[in-house]
Legacy VTK file of the C-alpha trace (Angstrom):
# vtk DataFile Version 3.0
C-alpha trace
ASCII
DATASET POLYDATA
POINTS 162 float
0.000 0.000 0.000
2.828 2.353 0.892
4.539 1.710 -2.462
1.319 2.600 -4.310
1.120 5.928 -2.486
4.774 6.675 -3.282
4.273 5.821 -6.972
1.122 7.981 -7.197
2.999 10.817 -5.459
5.895 10.553 -7.938
3.500 10.600 -10.894
1.764 13.721 -9.550
5.151 15.350 -8.915
6.377 14.588 -12.442
3.154 15.864 -14.033
3.373 19.051 -11.994
6.930 19.684 -13.187
6.115 19.609 -16.881
7.027 22.787 -18.745
4.346 25.165 -19.925
3.938 24.977 -23.699
5.491 27.800 -25.698
2.978 30.523 -26.548
2.713 30.899 -30.330
2.031 34.213 -32.006
1.695 35.694 -35.475
3.826 38.639 -36.532
1.867 41.808 -37.139
2.212 43.656 -40.416
1.832 42.789 -44.082
1.134 39.248 -45.253
0.495 37.601 -48.620
-2.020 34.768 -48.683
-2.969 32.461 -51.540
-5.579 29.851 -52.283
-3.818 27.049 -54.167
-5.959 26.131 -57.144
-5.642 23.330 -59.666
-2.764 23.071 -62.124
-0.260 24.987 -59.967
-2.341 28.186 -60.113
-2.991 30.396 -57.124
-5.484 33.074 -56.147
-3.399 35.563 -54.127
-4.441 38.348 -51.784
-2.669 40.600 -49.324
-3.695 41.390 -45.802
-2.522 43.321 -42.790
-2.539 41.720 -39.369
-2.590 43.756 -36.172
-3.431 43.275 -32.515
-6.125 45.477 -31.013
-7.212 45.069 -27.387
-5.369 41.742 -27.212
-7.205 40.325 -30.266
-5.933 39.791 -33.801
-7.568 41.885 -36.518
-7.032 41.073 -40.195
-7.690 43.590 -42.971
-7.867 41.980 -46.416
-6.886 44.372 -49.192
-8.412 44.210 -52.681
-7.457 47.359 -54.625
-9.230 50.153 -52.674
-11.603 47.721 -50.931
-10.854 46.738 -47.319
-12.491 43.766 -45.590
-12.164 43.581 -41.799
-11.903 40.147 -40.225
-12.119 39.945 -36.445
-13.169 36.321 -35.914
-9.732 34.783 -35.435
-9.328 31.936 -32.943
-5.930 30.595 -31.901
-5.447 27.410 -29.847
-1.820 26.347 -29.497
-0.443 26.357 -33.036
-3.888 25.998 -34.652
-5.755 28.906 -36.190
-9.286 29.435 -37.493
-10.141 32.594 -39.431
-13.822 33.152 -40.271
-14.119 35.228 -43.439
-17.415 37.138 -43.328
-17.777 38.082 -47.002
-16.720 34.729 -48.459
-19.010 32.502 -46.349
-16.176 30.223 -45.344
-13.204 29.959 -43.040
-9.500 29.186 -43.007
-8.364 26.414 -40.671
-4.728 25.481 -40.276
-1.532 25.683 -38.291
0.970 28.495 -37.993
4.260 29.748 -36.743
5.110 33.424 -36.450
5.913 33.796 -40.191
3.652 31.289 -42.006
0.108 29.952 -42.000
-0.727 26.666 -43.751
-4.131 25.058 -43.956
-7.341 25.075 -45.979
-10.086 27.466 -46.984
-13.301 25.595 -46.205
-16.741 26.460 -47.537
-19.008 23.916 -45.848
-22.179 24.922 -47.720
-20.563 23.761 -50.981
-18.516 20.941 -49.423
-15.476 22.701 -50.892
-11.893 22.685 -49.520
-8.993 24.591 -51.106
-5.402 24.551 -49.772
-4.249 27.873 -48.300
-0.899 29.354 -47.348
0.318 32.758 -46.171
3.747 34.294 -45.657
4.667 37.260 -43.477
6.442 40.285 -44.966
5.136 39.913 -48.492
3.609 43.133 -49.831
3.055 42.320 -53.491
-0.082 40.425 -54.434
1.295 39.550 -57.874
5.065 39.190 -58.011
6.444 40.756 -61.172
7.317 38.190 -63.789
7.522 39.783 -67.221
6.716 43.262 -68.467
3.128 43.608 -69.685
2.747 43.511 -73.451
-0.900 44.600 -73.446
-2.975 47.093 -71.532
-6.355 45.653 -70.506
-7.322 48.560 -68.250
-11.011 49.300 -68.183
-14.336 48.173 -66.824
-15.137 44.566 -67.667
-18.380 42.670 -67.241
-18.530 38.976 -66.401
-21.402 36.525 -66.023
-21.115 33.880 -63.299
-23.144 30.673 -63.329
-22.957 29.109 -59.853
-26.076 27.154 -60.769
-27.198 26.604 -64.348
-30.424 28.595 -64.036
-29.143 31.364 -61.771
-26.573 33.549 -63.580
-25.487 36.888 -62.151
-23.415 39.786 -63.448
-20.224 41.083 -61.905
-18.033 44.053 -62.729
-14.256 44.122 -62.693
-12.301 47.374 -62.802
-8.769 46.777 -64.058
-5.964 49.338 -63.939
-2.473 48.918 -65.267
0.117 49.694 -62.615
3.349 51.142 -63.949
6.368 50.030 -61.964
9.539 52.065 -62.251
LINES 1 163
162 0 1 2 3 4 5 6 7 8 9 10 11 12 13 14 15 16 17 18 19 20 21 22 23 24 25 26 27 28 29 30 31 32 33 34 35 36 37 38 39 40 41 42 43 44 45 46 47 48 49 50 51 52 53 54 55 56 57 58 59 60 61 62 63 64 65 66 67 68 69 70 71 72 73 74 75 76 77 78 79 80 81 82 83 84 85 86 87 88 89 90 91 92 93 94 95 96 97 98 99 100 101 102 103 104 105 106 107 108 109 110 111 112 113 114 115 116 117 118 119 120 121 122 123 124 125 126 127 128 129 130 131 132 133 134 135 136 137 138 139 140 141 142 143 144 145 146 147 148 149 150 151 152 153 154 155 156 157 158 159 160 161
């Protein structure tokens, strides 16, 4: 009986001496995220991450449009980011400079790989000089369901880089 008490005491002592897990954090500032599509294509976007009142706040940038995201939950090295406009969320893991996971849209049973890197400011890294200027207002028709098309407008501007 005495040996059992000693063993239980040692177990409790060892469990009490375990180190606290390292607190993970994300660097604040500019990030570049991308949804990884088929055939090695990506859909990139940039965002700014800041901490306000102890909570992370993400601002997604799309030309002049700004989308605020404040539903960010962190547990250990796991992160969930609920994107209000896109009716889905990002779930993944992170370290201070990277986020890797998936964009999940449950209503469509759709999962797309996602990654983000800290310190990246350019949405589209420069590859080759543009040979055409497609600036203007463009109209597109989307068909999410065969009998329910809707129009969208895209405003494109050529950015001259010196």
